[in-house]
C-alpha positions in Angstrom: 37.3 -3.0 25.4 36.9 -2.5 21.6 37.5 0.5 19.5 34.9 -0.4 17.3 31.7 1.9 17.6 28.4 0.3 19.1 26.3 -1.2 16.1 27.1 -3.6 13.2 30.6 -4.8 13.2 32.8 -3.1 10.4 30.4 -0.3 10.3 33.2 2.4 10.9 35.6 0.7 8.4 32.7 0.8 5.7 31.9 4.3 6.4 35.6 5.3 5.9 35.9 3.3 2.8 32.8 4.8 1.5 34.1 8.2 2.4 37.2 7.8 0.4 35.5 7.1 -2.7 35.0 9.8 -5.5 31.6 10.9 -6.8 32.8 9.1 -10.1 33.3 5.9 -8.4 30.2 6.0 -6.5 28.3 6.7 -9.6 30.1 3.7 -11.5 29.3 1.4 -8.4 25.4 2.6 -8.7 25.3 2.1 -12.2 26.7 -1.5 -11.9 24.6 -2.6 -9.3 21.8 -4.9 -10.4 19.6 -4.0 -7.5 19.8 -0.2 -8.6 18.2 -0.4 -12.4 18.5 2.8 -14.2 15.5 4.9 -14.6 14.0 7.2 -17.1 12.3 10.5 -16.9 9.0 8.8 -18.0 9.4 6.5 -15.0 8.9 9.6 -12.5 6.2 11.3 -14.6 3.5 10.5 -12.0 5.6 10.5 -8.8 4.3 12.4 -5.9 6.4 14.3 -3.6 4.8 15.3 -0.5 3.1 14.4 2.8 0.3 11.7 2.5 -2.9 12.9 3.4 -3.8 13.5 6.9 -5.8 10.6 8.5 -8.9 11.3 10.6 -9.5 9.0 13.5 -13.2 7.7 13.5 -15.2 5.6 15.7 -17.2 3.2 13.0 -18.9 -0.1 13.2 -18.4 -2.8 10.7 -19.9 -6.1 10.2 -18.0 -8.6 12.0 -17.5 -10.9 9.2 -16.1 -8.0 7.2 -13.5 -7.0 9.9 -12.5 -10.7 10.4 -11.8 -11.1 6.7 -9.6 -7.9 6.6 -7.8 -8.9 9.9 -7.3 -12.2 8.4 -5.1 -10.7 5.4 -2.5 -9.8 8.0 -1.1 -6.7 9.1 -2.3 -3.3 7.7 -6.0 -4.3 7.5 -7.2 -0.7 8.3 -5.0 0.7 5.5 -6.4 -2.0 3.1 -10.0 -1.1 4.3 -9.2 2.6 3.6 -7.9 1.6 0.2 -11.2 -0.3 -0.7 -13.0 3.0 0.6 -11.0 5.3 -1.5 -11.5 3.2 -4.6 -15.2 3.3 -4.1 -15.3 6.9 -3.5 -13.0 7.7 -6.6 -15.3 5.6 -9.0 -18.3 7.0 -7.7 -17.3 10.4 -7.3 -19.4 13.0 -9.7 -17.1 14.9 -12.2 -17.7 18.3 -13.3 
């Protein structure tokens, strides 16, 4: 029987190695990682922290060709339909 915990091979040794790193070493590794580009304060200016709006289940009828087209785009077709409706709503919303 292996002493290695269930999961990915070598995971325990990776966690031990990471736990032994100092904060400065972790920071240096993060800065050197090409997949972790530095960000500026402006990059986060329009960031939103919070829960997404609650979804309301509805029973709606759409033209068959519309549903077929959205479904043909792949997974997430209902999310895309919602985005189209939201865009329409936001561009036609009365201001003031």
